[in-house]
N, C-alpha and C positions, 0 to 999 in steps of 0.2 A: 259265846267263847270270849274272852276277853282277847281285846287286840293287843299283838305282840309287839314289844319295844322294838323300835326302828333303829337300824345300826348302818354306820356310812363307814367306808376305809377310803382314804384317799392318797396319791402319791406324788410327792411333789420333788426336789432336788435329791435325791440319793439313790442308792445301787439297784434298789428294789428286794434287798434281802428282808427287808419289813416284810414286804408284801407275801414272801416265802415263808416267813415266819407262822404268818396265819394257818398256810396249809400244813406246815409242821404240826399243827395241832393234832394231826393223824385221826384216829377215831374220835376225838373229841371235838372234832369241827363239826361232828354230826349233833353233839349234845347244843352247840350254838347254833345251828342251822334250824333244829327243832324248837329251841326256845326265843329267837329273834327274827324279825323280817329284814333281812339286809336289801336296803333299798338305793345304795350307792356303791359299786366296787368297780370303776372303768377298767381296771386292769383284768379284772376277772369275768365280767359280766357285760354285756350290753347296754349299760345306762350313759345316758348324755348328759351336757351341761344344762340342759333345758328342761330335763326330769327334776333336777334339783332346783332350779329357779322356780319352777311351779310348785313347788311345795310350800304352803306356809311357814314363817318362821318360826322356830321351836318345835317343829314338828318331828324332827330327827331326836331320837333319845340321846344317843350319843355317835360322835364321829372320832374315830382314830385316824389321825392324819400323822404320815411319816414324810420324811424329808425337810430340809431347810427349805428359806424360802430366796430365791435368787432373780427371778423373772418376775415381770408386771402380771403375767397370767397366775403364778403361784400365788403372788399376793392377793390378787383378787379373788382366786378360789378360797384362800383361807379367809378373808373377810366373809365370801357368801354362807360358808359350811360353819362358821361363827355363829350368824346369824339362822342359820337353819337348826343348828342343833342345841338341845339344854345342854348337854356337856361336851365339850371338847378335850379331846385326850392329845397329847404330844406323844407320839408312839414313836420309838427308838430313839438312838442317839442325834441323828440331825434333826429332828422337831425339838428336841429337848435341848439340846445344847450348840447346834450349829453343824455337828458332825465333821465328816472329812471334807465333804463342799467347802466349809467354811477356813480351811487352811488356805485359800485362793484369797481370802482378806489380807494377806503379807504384800499383794500385788495390787496395783490398779486395774482399773476395768481395762484401760487401755493396753495395759502388759498382757494381760488372760488372751485377749482379742489378737495381740500381736503374735502370740507364742502358737496359739490355736491354728490361726489363718495363713499367718507368715512363714514363723521361724523353726516349726516344730520340724525335725528330721524326715518324718514320715507324709509331711503334707507337699504336694504340690500344686501351687495356684501362683503361677506367673503374674496372674493379671490381679493378684492381692484382694481378690473378691470376700466382701464382708457381708455378713447377715443383714438385712434391712430390715426395719420394722414395717416397711409398706413399699410394695413395686408393683406396677402396671405392665400389663401385656395383653397386646389384643383386645383392651376394653376391659379386661379384668384385673381385679385388685387383689394380690396376696397379701396378706398380713402375718408378722411373727412378732410374739410378746416381745417387749423391751428386756434388754438384759440391765440388771440392777447395779449399781457401783459396789455394794456389798452385799455377802450373805449373811442373813438373819436367822435367829432360831424362832421357833413358830412365837413363843411367845414375846418377841421383841416386835411382832407385827398385830398380833389380836391378844385378847385374853384366853388364858388356858387354865381350865378348870385341874386336870390333871396330869402327871407325866409318867411314862412307863418307859424307863430308859434300855441302853443294850444296843448291840449291834451285831445282829438284829436282838430284838428281845427275846427271853426265854420261852417257850409254849406255855411254862407253868404261871409265868406272869400274865401273859394274856388270858388265859383260862381263869385266874384268880381275878384279874378284872372283871371279866365278863359275868363270873358268879356273883361278884359286888354290885354291880349293876342292876342284874336280874333281882337280888335281894334286897335292893334298896340299902344295903349297910355300907355307904361309901365313907371314907374318912373326909376331914375339912379339906376345904378345896384348898388346891396349891400343893397338896401332897403328891410326893414319888412314891408310886404305887411298888416297893421293892424295900427289902429290910433296910433299917437305917443303922447299919452297920459297916464297919470297914472290911474289904475282901478278905485281908489277913484274918480276919475272924473266923471264916469259913474255910482258909486255904489248908490242904492237907500236909503243908509243910510248915506249918506256924511254930511246932515246936522246935524247929533249926532257926527261926528267925533271931538275927543278932539283936541285943539291947544297945551293945556300945561297938561300932565298927568304924575302921579308917579306912577309905577306899584308896587302894593304891593305883588302881586301874579302874575303867568300865569296860566291859567285854560288849561286842556285839553277837545276837543269837546266832547270826548265820557264819560267825568265824571262830566260834569256840562250841567246846561241849558241854552240854548242860548236865550236870548231874541230875537223876531224875527224884531224890528224895531230900535234897537240900535246899534250904530258902533261893530263891533268887538273887536277893539282896547280898546274902551272905556270899553267893559265888561271885558278886562282881556285875550281876546284869541290872539295867536299870528296868524296875517292876513298879507299876503305878498303882499296885495294891495299898498300901498304905493311906493313900488319898482318895481311893476309888470305892463306892458303893457296894457292899456284897449282894448277893441273890441270883447271880448267874451259874451257881455251884463251881465256881473255878473252874471255867472249862478249859481255860488255855493254860493255865497252871498244870491241870490235867492232861493237856496235850504237850506238855514239857516245855512250854514259850511262856515268858513272863507277861504279867497283865499290861495291856496297853491302856487301860482307862476308860472304858467305852460305856459302864453304867454311870460314869459322871460321880460328883463328889458325894457324901453323905451331908444331912443337915447341918452339921458342925464346920462345915469346910466352905469357905467362902470362895474361894478361887485354887481349884484342883490342880491345875499346872505350877501356881507359885506355892501351895501346900509341899509338893514332893520337891520342887525344885529347891526352897529352902531347907528342906531335911536333907536332900541328898549333898548340896552344896556346905554344909556344915559340919559333914563328916567326910570330906576328902582328906586324905592323910597328908598331904605335903602342904607347908603353910608357907612357902615362897611361890612367888608370881609364876616363876618357870617350871616348877612342880605341878602348882594347880593348874595350869595351862595345859601340860602335858597329859593329867589325868581327864580333863574336860574333852580331850580329843578324841576319846571314846564316846564323845555325845555329839556326832557331828550336825545333827539336826535337832538343837534343842526345841524349836517350838512344834515341829512335828512330833517329838517325844512326848513334850510334856502337856501340849494342847493339840493332840491329834484329833479328839473330838469336842474340845470345848472353847477354840477362838473366838467363836460368836460371843461367847459370854464372858471371854477374858477381862481384866481388869487394866491391862494393858492394851489401850485400842489404837490402832493406828492412824497417824497424823492424816487428818482432811485437808485436802488442799484448796485453795481458791476457786481451782477450777471445778471442783465437785459439786454436786446439785445441793441445795438447801435441802432437800428431803433426807439426804446422806448425811449433811451436817446436824441434821436434828437428831439423827438416831446416834 
């Protein structure tokens, strides 16, 4: 009997939704288990780091790695799994583009630590204790991974073969990737394994999408009623659909919420946030400064709106101070 392809799953800086999406395959997970040998999936089975370290390089057929890279440990695991796997897949928005964790790149490492351990209203820490990478007690040493200065997408740390987008990826995309692996019919390296079309192309409301619009205001979804049949942009809600790759089945739109951009850009868009920002700002109705400012007040968090998932890959990178490490400055 031929040996089954060896598959690995690993979780870095993310919420865990990508791990849940594997289970969301439902009965199709039986097809996966029947046709592959899962050799590493620590969130679901009792595998250890040493198990992977003992494997020959290139012995894993494919590794689905989800989550961004924030800590020294995550960086180490990414490098090790890159060596062990023939094919490394950035699975989900955080591995693909940095995801929600990369929004922390707006702030310095010290700012993040200060808020998390000193100033957050729900934290009681009068001694201002911070996590240490090494601590000795009674002759024993406990260690923690170092917290890097910035959050990076997977391909900013190691070479990536394929990308499966989404927060989280849909079961259909995961199943399609597994089937492609089993058949050996893989697209060119670097391909995002989702349709290369804008979400608007599969949106059930596309017939009502305006071709020429001037926004007198921008509405926030939790403060205004959303018409379930009309294009979000036509109603004055910020929708990332025009700058976002399709393939999700328009799940948010069908839930009567605007697209937030988790599938990332199509191959024709270099910077997803800049693309939609350019489109929206050019369509603001007022032309005077005061009127423009009044309209843009409806978008109180532009970075969180336009770069919710893609800040790590944004062309507008934050300034690196002289106090940051050379390792970060190089990246």
